[in-house]
C-alpha positions in Angstrom: -0.5 11.3 33.8 -3.9 12.6 34.1 -2.5 15.9 32.7 -0.7 14.3 29.9 -4.1 12.7 29.0 -5.9 16.0 28.9 -3.3 17.4 26.7 -3.3 14.6 24.4 -7.3 14.6 24.1 -6.8 18.5 23.1 -4.3 17.6 20.6 -6.5 14.8 19.2 -9.5 17.5 18.9 -7.3 20.1 17.3 -6.3 17.3 14.6 -9.8 16.6 13.7 -10.5 20.3 13.3 -7.3 20.5 11.4 -8.7 17.7 9.4 -12.0 19.3 8.6 -10.5 22.6 7.4 -8.2 20.5 5.0 -11.3 18.8 3.6 -13.0 22.3 3.2 -9.8 23.4 1.0 -9.7 20.2 -1.2 -11.8 21.6 -3.8 -9.8 24.8 -4.0 -6.7 22.8 -4.3 -8.0 20.7 -6.8 -9.2 23.5 -9.1 -5.4 25.0 -8.6 -4.0 21.7 -9.7 -6.2 21.4 -12.9 -4.8 25.1 -13.6 -1.4 24.2 -13.3 -2.0 20.8 -15.4 -3.4 23.4 -18.3 -0.3 25.5 -18.1 2.2 22.4 -18.4 0.8 21.7 -21.9 1.9 25.0 -23.1 4.7 24.8 -25.8 8.0 24.1 -24.2 11.4 26.0 -25.1 13.7 24.0 -27.4 16.5 23.6 -24.6 13.9 22.0 -22.3 12.4 19.8 -24.8 15.7 18.3 -25.8 16.4 17.8 -21.9 13.1 16.1 -21.7 13.9 13.9 -24.8 17.4 12.8 -23.2 15.6 11.7 -20.1 13.1 9.8 -22.0 15.8 8.0 -23.7 17.8 7.4 -20.4 14.5 6.1 -19.0 13.7 3.9 -21.8 17.5 2.7 -21.8 17.7 1.7 -18.2 14.3 -0.1 -18.5 15.6 -2.2 -21.4 18.8 -3.4 -19.3 17.0 -3.9 -16.0 18.6 -7.0 -14.9 22.2 -5.8 -16.0 21.7 -2.7 -13.8 20.9 -4.4 -10.8 23.5 -6.9 -10.8 25.9 -3.8 -11.3 24.4 -1.8 -8.6 24.3 -4.9 -6.0 28.2 -5.3 -6.7 28.9 -1.6 -6.6 26.0 -0.3 -4.1 28.0 2.9 -3.7 26.5 4.2 -7.1 23.2 4.8 -5.6 24.8 7.7 -3.5 26.0 9.5 -6.7 25.9 8.4 -10.4 22.9 6.2 -10.3 20.6 8.0 -7.5 18.2 8.7 -9.9 17.4 5.2 -10.3 15.7 5.2 -6.9 12.9 7.1 -8.3 12.8 5.8 -11.9 9.3 5.9 -13.4 9.4 2.4 -14.6 10.9 0.9 -11.0 14.1 -0.8 -12.5 15.6 -1.2 -9.1 15.2 -4.7 -7.4 13.7 -4.5 -3.9 16.7 -5.9 -2.5 18.8 -3.0 -3.8 16.3 -0.5 -2.6 16.2 -2.0 0.8 19.8 -2.0 1.3 20.1 1.6 0.3 17.2 2.4 2.8 19.3 0.4 5.9 22.3 2.3 5.0 20.2 5.9 5.1 18.7 4.9 8.3 22.1 4.2 9.8 23.2 7.6 8.9 20.3 8.9 10.2 20.6 7.4 13.7 24.5 8.4 13.9 23.4 11.9 13.4 20.8 11.5 16.3 23.5 9.9 18.5 23.8 6.5 20.3 21.1 6.0 23.4 21.1 3.1 25.7 18.3 0.8 25.2 14.6 1.5 26.5 13.1 -1.1 28.4 9.4 -2.2 28.2 8.0 -4.1 30.8 4.4 -5.5 29.5 1.9 -8.3 30.6 1.1 -10.6 28.1 -2.7 -10.4 29.2 -2.5 -6.6 28.6 -0.1 -6.3 25.8 -1.8 -3.8 23.6 -2.5 -1.3 26.7 1.0 -1.5 28.3 2.8 -1.3 24.9 0.7 2.0 24.5 1.1 3.5 27.5 4.8 3.2 27.5 5.6 3.9 23.7 3.5 7.1 23.6 5.9 8.6 26.4 9.3 7.7 24.1 11.3 10.6 22.7 12.3 10.6 18.8 16.0 9.6 20.2 14.3 6.6 22.3 12.4 5.3 19.3 15.6 5.3 17.1 17.2 3.2 19.9 17.2 -0.4 20.9 14.1 -1.6 22.6 14.6 -4.1 25.5 11.3 -6.2 26.0 10.4 -7.7 29.1 7.4 -9.8 29.8 6.3 -9.5 33.4 6.8 -12.7 35.6 8.9 -14.4 32.9 12.6 -15.1 33.1 13.4 -14.5 29.4 16.2 -12.2 28.8 16.0 -10.2 25.5 18.7 -10.8 23.4 16.7 -10.5 20.2 14.2 -13.6 20.6 11.9 -11.5 23.0 11.7 -8.5 20.8 10.7 -10.5 17.8 7.9 -12.2 19.8 6.6 -8.8 21.2 6.6 -7.4 17.5 4.8 -10.3 16.1 2.0 -10.7 18.9 1.4 -6.9 18.9 1.2 -6.8 15.1 -2.0 -9.2 15.5 -3.3 -7.5 18.4 -3.6 -4.1 16.8 -6.4 -5.6 14.5 -8.4 -6.8 17.6 -12.1 -5.7 16.9 -12.4 -4.6 20.6 -10.4 -1.5 19.7 -12.2 -0.7 16.4 -9.3 0.8 14.7 -9.1 -1.6 11.7 -11.6 -3.6 9.7 -11.1 -6.3 7.1 -10.8 -5.5 3.4 -14.1 -6.5 1.5 -12.5 -9.3 -0.5 -9.8 -10.6 2.3 -10.4 -11.1 5.6 -6.7 -11.1 6.4 -6.1 -7.7 5.0 -7.1 -4.5 6.9 -7.9 -0.7 6.2 -8.6 2.1 9.0 -12.2 1.7 10.4 -14.1 4.8 9.6 -16.0 4.5 12.6 -13.2 4.0 14.8 -14.4 7.3 16.7 -16.4 5.0 18.7 -13.4 4.3 20.8 -12.7 7.9 22.3 -8.9 7.5 22.3 -8.9 6.3 18.6 -6.4 9.1 17.3 -4.2 8.5 20.3 -3.8 4.7 19.3 -3.6 5.2 15.6 -0.3 7.4 16.5 0.7 4.6 18.6 0.3 2.0 15.9 2.0 4.5 13.2 5.1 4.5 15.8 4.9 0.7 16.4 4.7 0.1 12.5 7.8 2.6 11.9 9.6 1.1 14.5 9.2 -2.4 13.3 10.4 -1.1 9.7 13.6 0.5 11.1 14.6 -2.2 13.5 14.1 -4.8 10.3 11.5 -6.7 12.6 8.6 -8.5 10.4 4.8 -8.1 11.2 2.0 -10.2 10.6 0.1 -7.1 9.4 -1.3 -6.8 6.0 -2.9 -3.6 4.8 -4.7 -2.5 1.8 -2.9 -1.2 -1.1 -4.5 2.2 -0.5 -3.3 2.4 3.1 0.6 1.9 1.7 0.1 4.3 -0.8 -1.0 6.9 2.2 2.0 5.9 3.9 4.0 7.0 0.9 2.1 10.2 0.2 0.6 8.7 -2.9 -3.0 9.3 -3.9 -5.0 6.3 -4.4 -6.5 5.5 -7.6 -10.1 4.0 -8.6 -8.6 0.7 -8.9 -8.0 0.6 -5.2 -11.6 0.3 -4.6 -11.9 -3.2 -5.7 -10.5 -4.3 -2.2 -12.9 -2.0 -0.2 -16.0 -2.7 -2.2 -15.8 -4.9 -5.2 -19.3 -4.3 -6.5 -19.1 -0.6 -6.7 -15.8 -1.0 -8.4 -17.2 -3.0 -10.8 -19.9 -0.3 -11.5 -17.3 2.3 -11.6 -15.4 0.3 -14.4 -18.4 0.1 -16.5 -19.4 3.6 -16.0 -16.1 4.9 -17.3 -16.0 2.4 -20.2 -19.8 3.1 -21.4 -22.1 6.2 -22.0 -24.2 6.9 -19.0 -26.2 10.0 -20.4 -29.8 9.3 -19.9 -28.9 5.9 -18.3 -27.6 6.6 -14.6 -29.3 9.1 -12.2 -26.1 10.1 -10.3 -25.2 13.7 -8.7 -21.9 15.1 -7.5 -22.8 13.5 -3.8 -22.6 10.4 -1.8 -24.2 8.8 1.1 -22.6 7.6 4.4 -24.3 5.3 6.7 -23.2 5.3 10.3 -25.1 3.1 12.8 -28.4 3.0 10.6 -28.3 6.6 9.9 -27.9 7.6 6.4 -26.7 11.0 5.4 -25.8 12.9 1.9 -22.9 14.4 1.6 -21.7 17.0 -1.5 -18.4 15.9 -3.0 -18.5 19.5 -4.4 -20.4 22.6 -3.2 -24.0 22.1 -4.3 -22.9 18.7 -5.4 -26.5 16.9 -5.0 -27.8 19.3 -7.7 -25.1 18.7 -10.2 -25.8 15.9 -12.6 -23.1 13.3 -13.6 -22.6 13.1 -17.4 -20.2 11.4 -19.9 -18.5 14.8 -19.9 -17.7 15.1 -16.2 -18.0 11.4 -15.1 -14.2 11.1 -14.7 -13.9 14.0 -12.2 -17.0 12.5 -10.4 -15.1 9.0 -10.0 -12.0 10.9 -8.9 -13.6 12.7 -6.1 -15.8 9.6 -5.0 -12.7 7.6 -4.9 -11.0 10.4 -2.7 -14.0 10.4 -0.5 -14.1 6.8 0.0 -10.2 6.0 0.5 -9.0 9.2 2.1 -11.6 11.7 3.2 -14.1 9.3 4.8 -10.6 8.3 7.2 -8.6 11.4 7.0 -8.2 11.9 10.8 -7.1 8.2 11.1 -4.7 8.3 8.3 -3.4 11.7 9.9 -2.8 10.4 13.3 -1.2 7.0 11.9 1.0 9.2 9.9 1.9 11.4 12.6 3.4 8.5 14.8 4.9 6.9 11.5 6.9 9.8 10.5 8.2 10.3 13.9 10.2 7.1 13.3 10.6 7.1 9.8 12.3 9.7 7.8 10.0 10.5 4.9 12.5 11.1 2.1 13.9 7.7 2.9 10.6 5.6 2.6 9.6 7.4 -0.6 11.9 5.1 -2.9 9.4 2.3 -2.4 6.3 1.5 -4.0 3.1 0.2 -2.4 3.8 -3.1 -3.2 7.4 -2.9 -1.9 6.0 -1.4 1.3 4.2 -4.6 2.2 7.4 -6.6 1.5 9.0 -4.2 3.7 6.7 -4.7 6.6 5.9 -8.3 6.2 9.0 -9.8 4.6 9.5 -11.9 1.4 7.4 -15.0 1.6 8.6 -18.3 0.9 6.1 -19.4 -2.0 6.0 -23.2 -3.0 5.4 -23.0 -6.9 4.5 -26.7 -6.9 1.8 -26.2 -4.3 0.6 -22.9 -6.1 0.4 -24.9 -9.5 -1.2 -28.1 -7.7 -4.0 -25.4 -6.4 -4.6 -23.6 -9.7 -7.9 -24.0 -11.5 -8.1 -23.1 -15.3 -10.9 -21.3 -17.4 -11.3 -21.4 -21.2 -7.8 -23.1 -21.1 -6.1 -25.9 -19.6 -2.9 -27.0 -18.4 -1.3 -28.6 -21.3 -1.7 -25.3 -23.4 1.2 -23.8 -24.8 0.7 -20.3 -23.2 0.1 -22.2 -19.7 3.2 -23.9 -20.0 5.0 -20.9 -20.7 3.4 -19.1 -17.8 4.7 -21.7 -15.1 8.1 -21.6 -17.0 8.3 -18.0 -16.2 7.2 -18.3 -12.6 9.9 -20.9 -11.9 12.4 -18.8 -13.3 11.2 -15.8 -11.2 13.3 -14.7 -8.0 11.5 -14.4 -4.5 10.7 -10.9 -5.0 9.1 -11.4 -8.3 7.1 -14.4 -7.0 5.8 -12.2 -4.0 4.8 -9.3 -6.3 2.8 -12.0 -8.8 1.1 -13.1 -5.5 0.3 -9.5 -4.4 -0.5 -8.8 -8.1 -3.2 -11.7 -8.4 -4.7 -12.1 -4.7 -4.0 -8.5 -3.1 -1.6 -9.7 -0.7 1.8 -11.6 -0.7 0.8 -13.6 2.4 0.9 -17.3 1.9 -2.0 -19.2 3.9 -0.6 -21.3 6.8 -2.3 -24.4 5.3 -1.0 -23.8 1.6 -2.7 -22.5 -1.3 -5.6 -24.9 -1.0 -6.9 -22.5 1.8 -6.3 -19.3 -0.1 -9.3 -16.9 0.4 -11.4 -15.1 -1.8 -14.6 -12.7 -1.7 -16.5 -15.6 -0.4 -14.5 -18.1 1.4 -11.7 -20.4 0.0 -11.0 -19.5 -3.7 -8.0 -21.3 -5.7 -5.6 -19.5 -7.7 -7.2 -19.0 -11.3 -6.0 -18.5 -14.7 -8.5 -17.2 -17.3 -8.0 -17.2 -21.1 -8.3 -13.3 -22.1 -8.9 -11.9 -25.6 -6.1 -10.5 -27.6 -2.5 -11.3 -28.1 0.5 -10.0 -26.7 -1.4 -7.6 -24.3 -0.8 -7.2 -20.7 -2.3 -9.4 -18.3 -4.7 -8.3 -15.8 -6.2 -9.4 -12.5 -9.0 -9.6 -10.0 -7.9 -10.1 -6.7 -11.3 -10.3 -5.3 -11.5 -13.9 -7.0 -7.6 -14.5 -7.1 -8.0 -14.2 -10.8 -5.3 -13.9 -13.3 -6.5 -12.8 -17.0 -3.9 -14.0 -19.3 -4.0 -13.5 -23.1 -2.3 -15.3 -25.6 1.4 -14.8 -26.6 3.6 -15.1 -29.7 6.4 -16.2 -27.9 7.8 -17.3 -24.4 10.0 -13.9 -24.1 6.7 -11.8 -25.0 4.7 -13.5 -22.1 7.6 -13.0 -19.6 8.1 -9.3 -20.7 4.5 -8.5 -20.3 3.9 -10.5 -17.2 6.8 -8.9 -15.4 5.8 -5.3 -16.6 2.4 -5.9 -15.3 3.3 -7.1 -11.7 5.8 -4.3 -11.3 3.9 -1.4 -12.7 0.1 -3.0 -12.8 -1.0 -0.3 -10.2 1.2 2.6 -11.6 1.0 3.1 -15.0 -2.5 2.2 -15.4 -4.0 4.1 -12.6 -6.8 6.7 -13.0 -5.4 10.4 -12.0 
């Protein structure tokens, strides 16, 4: 076991070195990406243009008939293996979570069949040492064992695992991974029950090995259909999917900085802000300056290059500063979950996949809603609640995710909904304009709802926002 530990420490050191080399190559890769984008703007051949137009018409048609398509796919699910397979990666995300989830389970079953059936792997754990015992046993499991069934036994207890003991183990361990004693995760700035990898987790010398274990554990829960009490930031779900976070994801990490970024992008900063292409990092009271590009501290941020600055700063805060932790987690995650199978989901659906669809009491939500510049008797507010009452469980979960940043329902009901500074009711603010998309501020559980000319228009725009809000309007 000591020899295994030494090998694992060497692996962790190599992984950290690889991550540093990857950081050094990022700028070159970004430059190549920009050149490729420039080439893509060249005039396309007539045949290619016609094909693109046909695809666009197809996407628009399927988006318009979303509900009908989902009903049809639900009754004829084999269509996703052939004719309708492209809908799994539809740009407007037309397939419901239930249809995607069913397809995902079928793909996993086929993958497991190819690996072959193995006997159950037994884990013997002590409740007082749940994390350590689970870690030491799971890290030695092979790929075939990870795909097989787990049989959990709590030391000193008579319970036989026929499913219930495993469910309890998954639930208890999903809470224990956030134990601050391990220093692996820290709470998001605006939610104390939503977590992000801790950039200073290196205070624990085994942190990368532990992140790999957590990745295996979360992946195992997904393939076994076990639900966890583990809610992560949207940017971390994006990393699980291999999607680059956008500057909108900064809101859950640093709400004040996010506001300054939004202001900077929407206003002229020439002669107003004194910024360079560098950033500062505070580690245990020590502040150091880091260049975002070579020689960045001598390059001024202007109106002409501020979008590039925001992209680089976002990448540093949400990716580079925790790259080693993300890499270790994903290494364990991919040892369990096939990358191709998971790619059909969005970051919002990843939370539903890991944590399940919540039971949302709409009457309780409505009773705990505050109104600003509008009142409950207003026509548009009445329409809003009518649309919400007509939503299915998935759509209600996506609405809660859109407005609060998590689909988790507080144990004591919506009167205990948390905001940036403690308890904060669900809020609806009257927004300017007519028939525009609604927006949200997750720090304050706030929905900005414009006026609408009809009930149908409100329903159309609200559903579009909660399904695609973090996708179509993200900064690239």
